[in-house]
N, C-alpha and C positions, 0 to 999 in steps of 0.2 A: 200096843203089844210090847211086852218085855219078857225077858227070861233071866232067871237067877243063874249065876255062874257057880259051878261046883266042879272043880277039877282035882284029881288026885296028884297032879304035878305041882300043886302049891299047897302050903300048909293049911290044915283045918283051922278055922278061926278060933281064937282063944276067948271069945266072948259071944254074946248074942247078936251076931251080925253075919253077913254073907261075904264071900270072897269078892263078889262084884255083881253088877247087874248090867245086862245088855238091853239097851233101849232102842236098838235098831241102828241108828246113825251114830249114837254115842254109847260108849262103854265106860262105866264108872267102876274103878277098882278100889276096894277098901284098903286102908292103910296096911302095908305089909311090913312085918318085922322079920329079923333074920333067923327064921326057923327053917331048918332043913326039912323039906316035906317028906323025906324018906324016914328019917329017924324021929321027927317030931321034937327035936332038941334045938335049943339056941346054939348057933355056931359060935366060933371063936369070939373072944371079948374085944378084939381089935376093930376099931371103927371102919377101917378100909374093908375088911372081910365082911363085916355086918352090912355095910352099904351094898357091896356086891351081891350078897345073898338076898337082900330085900328087893333089889332090882331084878334078880333072876326069878323071884317069886312073881313079880309083876309080869315079867315076860311070859311065864307059864300060863298065867291067867289070860292075857291077851291072845296068846296062841290058841288057847282052848276054844276061842270063839272065831277062829279063822283070821285073826289079825296078826300083826307083827309089831316089833319095837318101833318101826317107822310110823305106826299109827298113833303113837303116844304124843299128845299135844300139850299136856299140862301135868306137872307133878307138884306135890307139896311135900317138903322134907321137914320132918320134925326131929330136931337134934337135942340131945341131952346137954351137949357141951359145944357151943358155937366155936370155941377155939380149935375144934377138930375139923373145921370146914375145909381146910386145904386137903386133908386126906379124903374127905367125902367127895370133894370136887375131882380129885384124881381118879377115884373109882368110878364116879359118875361119867366123867368124860370118856374113860376107856370103854365103859359099857356101851354107850351110844355110838362111839366110833367103831368098835368091833361089830356092832349090829348094823353098821352102815345107815344110821338114822340121824336125822337132824336133832339138835338139842331142842327139847320142848320148852315152853314157858315154864317158869319155876318160881315157887316161893320157898323160903327157908325160915323156919321158926324155931327158936330155942325154947325148950320146955323144961320143967323141973323134973318130970319123971315120965317114963313110958311103960307100957305093959311088959311084964316079965323082967323089968329093970334093964331092958336093952338100951343101946345108945342111939338108935335111929329107927324111925318108922317113915315109910314113904307111901303116899297114895297117888293115884294117877287117873287121868282121863284119856281115853283113846277115841278116835273117830274113824268111821268108814268113809272113804272118799274114792 
């Protein structure tokens, strides 16, 4: 049994995909880009702010199924410019620290381009335990 995740607290997908899927013990969150869910607009062009917004979107999705940041066990970060990794790491560290969560396992991949020409996209897996 599974359920499709659709929350107003995260951005509407920009393509033919869903925000996430709840498989019971595992929740898979589609890649989130730095769109403000209220305005539907890409936020600031700074990588630090884009990282923070992408993570907040993931948080909104996990919370919509009764989980929290603590339940996130794996992320994949897609970066347009790997030279900005220090700023990404700074925002990433602060996000998990402020949410009193352990850092999840993570992969980081540099890509040539992302949807809407943003600088970052982050996908995640969360678990119920």
